[in-house]
N, CA, C and O atoms as CSV, one atom per row, in Angstrom:
chain,resi,resn,atom,element,x,y,z
A,1,MET,N,N,-3.198,20.394,17.442
A,1,MET,CA,C,-3.600,19.780,16.125
A,1,MET,C,C,-3.457,18.198,16.543
A,1,MET,O,O,-2.629,17.503,17.131
A,2,HIS,N,N,-4.650,18.036,15.945
A,2,HIS,CA,C,-4.544,16.357,16.308
A,2,HIS,C,C,-4.162,15.141,15.300
A,2,HIS,O,O,-5.121,14.857,14.582
A,3,ARG,N,N,-3.187,14.476,15.100
A,3,ARG,CA,C,-2.328,13.779,14.209
A,3,ARG,C,C,-3.250,12.454,14.229
A,3,ARG,O,O,-3.916,12.010,15.164
A,4,HIS,N,N,-3.086,11.946,12.893
A,4,HIS,CA,C,-3.857,10.242,12.816
A,4,HIS,C,C,-1.837,9.642,12.083
A,4,HIS,O,O,-0.927,10.324,11.614
A,5,HIS,N,N,-1.915,8.647,12.260
A,5,HIS,CA,C,-0.999,7.833,11.984
A,5,HIS,C,C,-1.805,6.976,10.827
A,5,HIS,O,O,-2.628,6.089,11.052
A,6,VAL,N,N,-1.316,7.514,9.360
A,6,VAL,CA,C,-2.005,6.860,8.032
A,6,VAL,C,C,-0.886,6.254,6.582
A,6,VAL,O,O,-0.035,6.881,5.951
A,7,GLY,N,N,-1.272,5.057,6.475
A,7,GLY,CA,C,-0.102,4.454,5.587
A,7,GLY,C,C,-0.376,5.786,4.276
A,7,GLY,O,O,-1.224,6.661,4.102
A,8,GLN,N,N,0.790,5.352,3.597
A,8,GLN,CA,C,1.050,6.116,2.434
A,8,GLN,C,C,-0.110,6.831,1.472
A,8,GLN,O,O,-0.365,8.015,1.255
A,9,GLY,N,N,-0.749,5.482,0.952
A,9,GLY,CA,C,-2.074,5.682,0.556
A,9,GLY,C,C,-3.260,6.572,0.862
A,9,GLY,O,O,-3.873,7.393,0.180
A,10,GLU,N,N,-3.408,6.072,2.321
A,10,GLU,CA,C,-4.519,6.826,2.854
A,10,GLU,C,C,-4.203,8.263,3.389
A,10,GLU,O,O,-5.155,8.839,3.916
A,11,SER,N,N,-3.072,8.891,3.334
A,11,SER,CA,C,-2.547,10.144,3.549
A,11,SER,C,C,-2.651,10.599,2.222
A,11,SER,O,O,-2.913,11.801,2.274
A,12,ASP,N,N,-2.555,10.134,0.825
A,12,ASP,CA,C,-2.455,10.850,-0.053
A,12,ASP,C,C,-3.731,11.100,-0.560
A,12,ASP,O,O,-3.931,12.083,-1.273
A,13,THR,N,N,-4.723,10.218,-0.231
A,13,THR,CA,C,-5.880,10.242,-0.375
A,13,THR,C,C,-6.691,11.507,-0.264
A,13,THR,O,O,-7.265,12.124,-1.161
A,14,ILE,N,N,-6.604,11.816,1.283
A,14,ILE,CA,C,-6.838,12.809,2.080
A,14,ILE,C,C,-5.887,14.468,0.881
A,14,ILE,O,O,-6.553,15.424,0.482
A,15,ALA,N,N,-4.846,14.364,0.692
A,15,ALA,CA,C,-4.248,15.281,0.402
A,15,ALA,C,C,-4.017,15.274,-1.636
A,15,ALA,O,O,-3.109,15.744,-2.321
A,16,ASN,N,N,-5.262,14.540,-2.022
A,16,ASN,CA,C,-5.642,14.451,-2.821
A,16,ASN,C,C,-4.423,14.314,-3.967
A,16,ASN,O,O,-4.689,14.728,-5.095
A,17,THR,N,N,-3.525,13.932,-3.796
A,17,THR,CA,C,-1.989,13.559,-4.483
A,17,THR,C,C,-2.596,13.066,-5.985
A,17,THR,O,O,-3.561,12.315,-6.123
A,18,SER,N,N,-1.661,13.771,-7.263
A,18,SER,CA,C,-2.373,12.926,-8.507
A,18,SER,C,C,-1.730,11.901,-8.398
A,18,SER,O,O,-0.828,11.692,-7.587
A,19,GLN,N,N,-2.290,10.936,-9.485
A,19,GLN,CA,C,-1.660,9.463,-9.690
A,19,GLN,C,C,-0.128,9.707,-10.523
A,19,GLN,O,O,0.353,8.624,-10.858
A,20,ALA,N,N,0.539,10.647,-10.832
A,20,ALA,CA,C,1.647,10.753,-11.748
A,20,ALA,C,C,2.528,11.258,-10.526
A,20,ALA,O,O,3.509,10.601,-10.178
A,21,SER,N,N,2.221,12.259,-9.976
A,21,SER,CA,C,3.023,12.861,-8.380
A,21,SER,C,C,3.538,11.566,-7.784
A,21,SER,O,O,4.722,11.243,-7.693
A,22,TYR,N,N,2.295,10.747,-7.322
A,22,TYR,CA,C,2.839,9.611,-6.323
A,22,TYR,C,C,3.279,8.427,-7.239
A,22,TYR,O,O,4.332,8.045,-6.731
A,23,ALA,N,N,3.106,7.920,-7.950
A,23,ALA,CA,C,4.210,7.085,-8.649
A,23,ALA,C,C,5.709,7.730,-8.653
A,23,ALA,O,O,6.713,7.149,-8.242
A,24,ALA,N,N,5.670,8.769,-9.084
A,24,ALA,CA,C,7.269,9.133,-8.920
A,24,ALA,C,C,8.028,9.170,-7.701
A,24,ALA,O,O,9.187,8.776,-7.575
A,25,SER,N,N,7.114,9.794,-6.591
A,25,SER,CA,C,7.518,9.908,-5.349
A,25,SER,C,C,7.922,8.195,-5.129
A,25,SER,O,O,9.095,7.898,-4.904
A,26,LEU,N,N,6.984,7.255,-5.204
A,26,LEU,CA,C,6.986,5.827,-4.833
A,26,LEU,C,C,8.509,5.125,-5.753
A,26,LEU,O,O,9.213,4.262,-5.229
A,27,GLN,N,N,8.763,5.638,-7.021
A,27,GLN,CA,C,9.871,5.153,-7.423
A,27,GLN,C,C,11.206,5.503,-7.277
A,27,GLN,O,O,12.203,4.855,-7.595
A,28,LYS,N,N,11.079,7.087,-6.534
A,28,LYS,CA,C,12.429,7.284,-5.816
A,28,LYS,C,C,12.506,6.542,-4.242
A,28,LYS,O,O,13.472,5.904,-3.824
A,29,VAL,N,N,11.551,6.739,-3.688
A,29,VAL,CA,C,11.697,5.323,-2.464
A,29,VAL,C,C,12.271,3.988,-2.944
A,29,VAL,O,O,13.300,3.537,-2.442
A,30,ILE,N,N,11.519,3.275,-4.045
A,30,ILE,CA,C,12.157,2.180,-4.193
A,30,ILE,C,C,13.773,2.150,-4.978
A,30,ILE,O,O,14.601,1.267,-4.753
A,31,ALA,N,N,13.973,3.228,-5.856
A,31,ALA,CA,C,15.039,3.702,-6.292
A,31,ALA,C,C,16.274,3.697,-4.878
A,31,ALA,O,O,17.370,3.136,-4.882
A,32,GLU,N,N,15.650,4.512,-3.754
A,32,GLU,CA,C,16.662,4.572,-2.774
A,32,GLU,C,C,16.700,3.068,-1.645
A,32,GLU,O,O,17.550,3.134,-0.757
A,33,PHE,N,N,16.069,2.147,-1.675
A,33,PHE,CA,C,16.383,0.729,-1.141
A,33,PHE,C,C,16.823,0.054,-2.370
A,33,PHE,O,O,17.187,-1.033,-1.922
A,34,ASN,N,N,17.027,0.015,-3.702
A,34,ASN,CA,C,17.812,-0.320,-4.628
A,34,ASN,C,C,19.121,-0.272,-4.613
A,34,ASN,O,O,19.953,-1.167,-4.767
A,35,ARG,N,N,19.282,1.353,-4.326
A,35,ARG,CA,C,20.614,1.600,-4.343
A,35,ARG,C,C,21.308,1.315,-2.630
A,35,ARG,O,O,22.495,1.062,-2.422
A,36,ALA,N,N,20.402,1.417,-1.720
A,36,ALA,CA,C,21.445,0.706,-0.582
A,36,ALA,C,C,21.434,-0.687,-0.294
A,36,ALA,O,O,21.997,-1.006,0.753
A,37,ILE,N,N,20.958,-1.533,-0.936
A,37,ILE,CA,C,20.430,-2.625,-1.013
A,37,ILE,C,C,19.818,-3.446,-2.599
A,37,ILE,O,O,18.778,-3.982,-2.980
A,38,PRO,N,N,20.985,-3.181,-3.079
A,38,PRO,CA,C,20.727,-3.937,-4.615
A,38,PRO,C,C,20.325,-5.045,-4.731
A,38,PRO,O,O,20.896,-5.971,-4.155
A,39,GLY,N,N,19.009,-5.279,-5.671
A,39,GLY,CA,C,18.008,-6.415,-6.003
A,39,GLY,C,C,17.093,-6.626,-5.088
A,39,GLY,O,O,16.140,-7.384,-5.273
A,40,CYS,N,N,17.322,-5.900,-3.892
A,40,CYS,CA,C,16.240,-5.925,-2.687
A,40,CYS,C,C,14.683,-5.715,-3.100
A,40,CYS,O,O,14.148,-4.619,-3.270
A,41,PRO,N,N,14.043,-7.032,-3.231
A,41,PRO,CA,C,12.668,-7.191,-3.238
A,41,PRO,C,C,11.711,-6.480,-3.147
A,41,PRO,O,O,12.164,-6.630,-2.012
A,42,VAL,N,N,10.716,-5.756,-3.142
A,42,VAL,CA,C,9.846,-4.606,-2.778
A,42,VAL,C,C,8.441,-5.124,-2.567
A,42,VAL,O,O,8.086,-5.139,-3.745
A,43,LEU,N,N,7.650,-5.453,-2.052
A,43,LEU,CA,C,6.175,-4.913,-1.858
A,43,LEU,C,C,5.445,-4.240,-2.103
A,43,LEU,O,O,5.753,-3.488,-1.178
A,44,VAL,N,N,4.377,-3.571,-2.713
A,44,VAL,CA,C,3.990,-2.511,-2.547
A,44,VAL,C,C,2.397,-2.614,-2.993
A,44,VAL,O,O,1.771,-2.700,-4.050
A,45,ALA,N,N,2.031,-2.540,-1.212
A,45,ALA,CA,C,0.480,-2.773,-1.093
A,45,ALA,C,C,-0.523,-1.919,-1.604
A,45,ALA,O,O,-0.199,-0.740,-1.742
A,46,GLN,N,N,-1.556,-2.223,-1.883
A,46,GLN,CA,C,-2.956,-1.377,-2.406
A,46,GLN,C,C,-3.682,-0.630,-1.231
A,46,GLN,O,O,-4.431,-1.150,-0.404
A,47,GLU,N,N,-3.438,0.249,-1.288
A,47,GLU,CA,C,-3.993,1.004,-0.052
A,47,GLU,C,C,-3.882,2.516,-0.143
A,47,GLU,O,O,-2.891,3.246,-0.160
A,48,ALA,N,N,-5.647,2.867,-0.214
A,48,ALA,CA,C,-5.609,4.418,-0.227
A,48,ALA,C,C,-7.017,4.693,0.437
A,48,ALA,O,O,-7.675,5.721,0.279
A,49,TYR,N,N,-7.440,3.386,1.358
A,49,TYR,CA,C,-9.169,3.740,2.049
A,49,TYR,C,C,-8.755,4.578,3.188
A,49,TYR,O,O,-7.820,4.335,3.952
A,50,TYR,N,N,-9.823,5.940,3.232
A,50,TYR,CA,C,-9.658,6.553,4.030
A,50,TYR,C,C,-11.028,7.085,4.584
A,50,TYR,O,O,-11.625,7.988,3.998
A,51,TYR,N,N,-11.563,6.436,5.855
A,51,TYR,CA,C,-13.518,6.956,5.888
A,51,TYR,C,C,-14.171,6.602,5.014
A,51,TYR,O,O,-15.019,7.293,4.449
A,52,GLY,N,N,-13.865,5.380,4.736
A,52,GLY,CA,C,-15.043,5.084,3.146
A,52,GLY,C,C,-14.546,5.304,2.376
A,52,GLY,O,O,-14.743,4.475,1.488
A,53,ASN,N,N,-13.590,6.402,1.986
A,53,ASN,CA,C,-13.381,6.735,0.426
A,53,ASN,C,C,-11.763,5.877,0.128
A,53,ASN,O,O,-10.903,5.242,0.738
A,54,THR,N,N,-12.104,6.404,-1.300
A,54,THR,CA,C,-10.314,5.363,-2.006
A,54,THR,C,C,-9.994,6.735,-2.821
A,54,THR,O,O,-10.551,7.833,-2.802
A,55,SER,N,N,-8.990,6.287,-3.469
A,55,SER,CA,C,-8.267,7.335,-4.471
A,55,SER,C,C,-7.606,5.960,-5.605
A,55,SER,O,O,-6.700,5.153,-5.393
A,56,ALA,N,N,-8.758,6.199,-7.164
A,56,ALA,CA,C,-8.641,5.706,-7.752
A,56,ALA,C,C,-6.878,5.721,-8.794
A,56,ALA,O,O,-6.360,4.933,-9.586
A,57,GLY,N,N,-6.532,6.893,-8.283
A,57,GLY,CA,C,-5.281,7.082,-9.060
A,57,GLY,C,C,-4.180,7.023,-8.072
A,57,GLY,O,O,-3.040,7.071,-8.535
A,58,ILE,N,N,-4.317,6.933,-6.866
A,58,ILE,CA,C,-3.122,6.274,-6.269
A,58,ILE,C,C,-3.215,4.756,-6.084
A,58,ILE,O,O,-2.175,4.192,-5.743
A,59,LEU,N,N,-4.119,4.152,-6.229
A,59,LEU,CA,C,-4.065,2.436,-6.426
A,59,LEU,C,C,-3.795,2.108,-7.648
A,59,LEU,O,O,-3.669,0.896,-7.826
A,60,ALA,N,N,-3.624,2.977,-8.823
A,60,ALA,CA,C,-3.042,2.775,-10.360
A,60,ALA,C,C,-1.639,3.196,-9.651
A,60,ALA,O,O,-0.983,2.154,-9.668
A,61,ALA,N,N,-1.168,3.808,-9.282
A,61,ALA,CA,C,0.192,4.583,-8.778
A,61,ALA,C,C,1.137,3.278,-8.482
A,61,ALA,O,O,2.170,2.846,-8.993
A,62,GLN,N,N,0.122,2.781,-7.205
A,62,GLN,CA,C,0.750,1.602,-6.298
A,62,GLN,C,C,0.964,0.540,-7.130
A,62,GLN,O,O,1.931,-0.205,-6.972
A,63,ALA,N,N,-0.090,0.349,-8.273
A,63,ALA,CA,C,0.031,-1.087,-9.463
A,63,ALA,C,C,1.130,-0.676,-10.415
A,63,ALA,O,O,2.039,-1.441,-10.737
A,64,SER,N,N,1.020,0.438,-10.808
A,64,SER,CA,C,2.050,0.746,-12.045
A,64,SER,C,C,3.274,0.708,-11.894
A,64,SER,O,O,4.124,0.692,-12.784
A,65,VAL,N,N,3.488,0.687,-10.319
A,65,VAL,CA,C,5.374,0.366,-10.319
A,65,VAL,C,C,6.051,-1.079,-10.276
A,65,VAL,O,O,7.237,-1.395,-10.378
A,66,VAL,N,N,4.687,-1.995,-10.058
A,66,VAL,CA,C,5.109,-3.155,-9.777
A,66,VAL,C,C,5.628,-3.997,-11.487
A,66,VAL,O,O,5.119,-3.793,-12.589
A,67,ASN,N,N,6.708,-4.878,-11.154
A,67,ASN,CA,C,7.814,-4.919,-12.249
A,67,ASN,C,C,8.205,-6.577,-12.074
A,67,ASN,O,O,9.185,-7.065,-12.637
A,68,ASN,N,N,7.343,-7.307,-11.259
A,68,ASN,CA,C,7.516,-8.619,-11.010
A,68,ASN,C,C,8.960,-9.332,-10.916
A,68,ASN,O,O,9.186,-10.517,-10.672
A,69,THR,N,N,9.929,-8.229,-11.190
A,69,THR,CA,C,11.325,-8.649,-11.174
A,69,THR,C,C,12.123,-8.415,-9.149
A,69,THR,O,O,12.550,-9.017,-8.163
A,70,THR,N,N,11.822,-7.113,-9.721
A,70,THR,CA,C,11.665,-6.659,-8.108
A,70,THR,C,C,11.434,-6.006,-7.162
A,70,THR,O,O,12.022,-5.877,-6.088
A,71,VAL,N,N,9.886,-5.257,-7.872
A,71,VAL,CA,C,8.886,-4.733,-7.198
A,71,VAL,C,C,7.660,-5.729,-7.511
A,71,VAL,O,O,7.459,-6.213,-8.625
A,72,PHE,N,N,6.900,-5.958,-6.418
A,72,PHE,CA,C,6.242,-7.045,-6.068
A,72,PHE,C,C,4.517,-6.677,-6.338
A,72,PHE,O,O,4.301,-5.562,-6.813
A,73,ALA,N,N,3.557,-7.384,-6.112
A,73,ALA,CA,C,2.140,-6.372,-5.641
A,73,ALA,C,C,2.175,-7.091,-4.118
A,73,ALA,O,O,2.423,-8.294,-4.031
A,74,GLY,N,N,1.969,-6.453,-3.190
A,74,GLY,CA,C,1.859,-6.637,-1.814
A,74,GLY,C,C,0.092,-6.664,-1.916
A,74,GLY,O,O,-0.825,-6.649,-2.737
A,75,GLU,N,N,0.454,-6.732,0.007
A,75,GLU,CA,C,-1.549,-7.181,-0.150
A,75,GLU,C,C,-2.412,-6.220,-0.582
A,75,GLU,O,O,-1.964,-5.113,-0.882
A,76,ASN,N,N,-3.708,-6.486,-0.674
A,76,ASN,CA,C,-4.876,-5.085,-1.078
A,76,ASN,C,C,-5.257,-5.144,0.204
A,76,ASN,O,O,-5.581,-6.186,0.774
A,77,VAL,N,N,-5.226,-3.761,0.828
A,77,VAL,CA,C,-6.094,-3.269,1.663
A,77,VAL,C,C,-7.146,-2.758,1.721
A,77,VAL,O,O,-7.790,-2.515,2.741
A,78,GLU,N,N,-7.522,-2.469,0.261
A,78,GLU,CA,C,-8.331,-2.377,0.334
A,78,GLU,C,C,-9.602,-3.167,0.166
A,78,GLU,O,O,-10.728,-2.722,-0.056
A,79,LEU,N,N,-9.175,-4.568,0.327
A,79,LEU,CA,C,-10.400,-5.568,0.422
A,79,LEU,C,C,-10.835,-5.326,1.958
A,79,LEU,O,O,-11.945,-5.676,2.360
A,80,ILE,N,N,-9.839,-4.674,2.819
A,80,ILE,CA,C,-10.415,-4.925,4.068
A,80,ILE,C,C,-11.623,-3.788,4.610
A,80,ILE,O,O,-11.311,-2.703,5.101
A,81,GLY,N,N,-13.037,-4.241,4.428
A,81,GLY,CA,C,-13.879,-3.508,4.589
A,81,GLY,C,C,-13.968,-2.625,6.275
A,81,GLY,O,O,-13.104,-2.713,7.148
A,82,SER,N,N,-15.346,-1.755,6.366
A,82,SER,CA,C,-15.305,-0.997,7.480
A,82,SER,C,C,-15.518,-1.723,8.982
A,82,SER,O,O,-15.450,-1.163,10.076
A,83,SER,N,N,-15.840,-3.361,8.663
A,83,SER,CA,C,-15.912,-4.147,9.721
A,83,SER,C,C,-14.057,-4.603,10.217
A,83,SER,O,O,-13.790,-5.237,11.237
A,84,GLY,N,N,-13.596,-4.379,9.776
A,84,GLY,CA,C,-11.809,-4.813,9.728
A,84,GLY,C,C,-11.609,-3.307,10.208
A,84,GLY,O,O,-10.387,-3.200,10.306
A,85,ARG,N,N,-12.226,-2.005,10.580
A,85,ARG,CA,C,-11.543,-0.897,10.845
A,85,ARG,C,C,-12.413,0.063,12.126
A,85,ARG,O,O,-13.605,0.367,12.086
A,86,TYR,N,N,-11.740,0.300,12.874
A,86,TYR,CA,C,-12.401,1.071,13.992
A,86,TYR,C,C,-12.940,1.663,14.298
A,86,TYR,O,O,-13.882,1.562,15.084
A,87,ASP,N,N,-12.227,3.089,13.402
A,87,ASP,CA,C,-13.146,4.250,12.655
A,87,ASP,C,C,-13.074,4.747,11.173
A,87,ASP,O,O,-12.747,5.834,10.697
A,88,ASN,N,N,-13.653,3.129,10.397
A,88,ASN,CA,C,-13.205,3.033,9.050
A,88,ASN,C,C,-12.557,3.549,8.292
A,88,ASN,O,O,-12.706,3.873,7.114
A,89,THR,N,N,-11.445,3.671,9.322
A,89,THR,CA,C,-9.939,3.956,8.436
A,89,THR,C,C,-9.048,3.173,8.728
A,89,THR,O,O,-8.564,2.528,7.798
A,90,HIS,N,N,-8.485,2.941,10.208
A,90,HIS,CA,C,-7.690,2.534,10.941
A,90,HIS,C,C,-7.957,1.104,11.038
A,90,HIS,O,O,-9.128,0.810,11.275
A,91,LEU,N,N,-6.912,-0.080,10.873
A,91,LEU,CA,C,-7.300,-1.358,10.871
A,91,LEU,C,C,-7.780,-1.657,12.707
A,91,LEU,O,O,-7.114,-1.343,13.694
A,92,ASN,N,N,-9.092,-2.328,12.670
A,92,ASN,CA,C,-9.220,-2.828,14.896
A,92,ASN,C,C,-7.930,-4.129,14.505
A,92,ASN,O,O,-6.890,-3.979,13.864
A,93,GLU,N,N,-8.448,-5.311,15.125
A,93,GLU,CA,C,-7.844,-6.366,15.666
A,93,GLU,C,C,-7.939,-7.678,14.334
A,93,GLU,O,O,-7.109,-8.531,14.021
A,94,THR,N,N,-9.251,-7.390,13.799
A,94,THR,CA,C,-9.477,-8.641,13.044
A,94,THR,C,C,-9.235,-7.658,11.663
A,94,THR,O,O,-9.361,-8.353,10.656
A,95,GLY,N,N,-8.933,-6.286,11.354
A,95,GLY,CA,C,-8.728,-5.903,9.862
A,95,GLY,C,C,-7.017,-6.327,9.799
A,95,GLY,O,O,-6.500,-6.835,8.803
A,96,ALA,N,N,-6.304,-6.015,11.030
A,96,ALA,CA,C,-4.972,-6.482,10.974
A,96,ALA,C,C,-4.607,-7.610,10.867
A,96,ALA,O,O,-3.559,-7.774,10.242
A,97,ASP,N,N,-5.325,-8.847,11.435
A,97,ASP,CA,C,-5.444,-10.238,11.321
A,97,ASP,C,C,-5.642,-10.444,9.806
A,97,ASP,O,O,-4.884,-11.115,9.105
A,98,GLN,N,N,-7.106,-9.580,9.234
A,98,GLN,CA,C,-7.150,-9.786,7.606
A,98,GLN,C,C,-5.988,-9.169,6.714
A,98,GLN,O,O,-5.809,-9.586,5.570
A,99,ARG,N,N,-5.249,-8.224,7.232
A,99,ARG,CA,C,-3.825,-7.936,6.139
A,99,ARG,C,C,-2.840,-8.646,6.719
A,99,ARG,O,O,-2.023,-8.904,5.835
A,100,ALA,N,N,-2.574,-8.994,7.518
A,100,ALA,CA,C,-1.478,-10.072,7.652
A,100,ALA,C,C,-1.539,-11.262,6.951
A,100,ALA,O,O,-0.473,-11.799,6.648
A,101,THR,N,N,-2.868,-11.912,6.550
A,101,THR,CA,C,-3.134,-13.010,6.242
A,101,THR,C,C,-2.831,-12.640,4.652
A,101,THR,O,O,-2.099,-13.383,3.997
A,102,LEU,N,N,-3.341,-11.632,4.148
A,102,LEU,CA,C,-3.045,-10.874,2.664
A,102,LEU,C,C,-1.648,-10.589,2.070
A,102,LEU,O,O,-1.253,-10.738,0.914
A,103,ALA,N,N,-0.847,-10.027,3.438
A,103,ALA,CA,C,0.363,-9.680,3.228
A,103,ALA,C,C,1.529,-11.495,3.035
A,103,ALA,O,O,2.499,-11.620,2.288
A,104,VAL,N,N,1.066,-12.359,3.783
A,104,VAL,CA,C,1.890,-13.407,3.919
A,104,VAL,C,C,1.715,-14.460,2.608
A,104,VAL,O,O,2.524,-15.321,2.264
A,105,ALA,N,N,0.296,-14.105,1.917
A,105,ALA,CA,C,-0.339,-14.813,0.379
A,105,ALA,C,C,0.236,-13.739,-0.704
A,105,ALA,O,O,0.180,-14.031,-1.899
A,106,ALA,N,N,0.756,-12.570,-0.310
A,106,ALA,CA,C,1.475,-11.575,-1.416
A,106,ALA,C,C,2.833,-11.978,-1.317
A,106,ALA,O,O,3.288,-12.374,-2.390
A,107,LEU,N,N,3.651,-11.998,-0.315
A,107,LEU,CA,C,4.902,-12.521,-0.020
A,107,LEU,C,C,5.067,-13.806,-0.803
A,107,LEU,O,O,6.056,-13.894,-1.530
A,108,VAL,N,N,4.111,-14.929,-0.730
A,108,VAL,CA,C,4.134,-16.435,-1.063
A,108,VAL,C,C,4.149,-16.571,-2.762
A,108,VAL,O,O,4.730,-17.370,-3.497
A,109,THR,N,N,3.181,-15.345,-3.065
A,109,THR,CA,C,3.128,-15.135,-4.489
A,109,THR,C,C,4.488,-14.540,-5.231
A,109,THR,O,O,4.950,-14.940,-6.300
A,110,ALA,N,N,4.951,-13.600,-4.480
A,110,ALA,CA,C,6.282,-13.027,-4.987
A,110,ALA,C,C,7.209,-13.780,-4.937
A,110,ALA,O,O,8.008,-13.881,-5.868
A,111,LEU,N,N,7.308,-14.597,-3.625
A,111,LEU,CA,C,8.625,-15.641,-3.787
A,111,LEU,C,C,8.029,-16.701,-4.986
A,111,LEU,O,O,9.054,-16.900,-5.640
A,112,GLY,N,N,7.274,-17.254,-5.444
A,112,GLY,CA,C,7.055,-18.149,-6.246
A,112,GLY,C,C,6.970,-19.468,-5.150
A,112,GLY,O,O,7.479,-20.575,-5.324
A,113,LEU,N,N,6.416,-19.148,-4.329
A,113,LEU,CA,C,6.148,-20.569,-3.038
A,113,LEU,C,C,5.684,-20.975,-3.637
A,113,LEU,O,O,5.178,-22.069,-3.389
């Protein structure tokens, strides 16, 4: 079996995970972080792009957990098009640089800097 490492949203796009199921699972992950590290800020990226396809439900679920208190919007990886991906899914060097820039901007916003 050939395996790819893909982000959460990407693999859920493949699996056709429902918005409600994804949001519930994501809330469990966030709750575990908060249990282990109370008040731990969490940034949730917008990421569902898989070989040119995306899932509106996954993106909506990722956005739905943001409360701007402990859970903040992370980088929008959807903004990185095929030129930033070596196989139209996984980020190439250009895409990784773009993601890093987006992530820093999201972190600055979350921290109110």
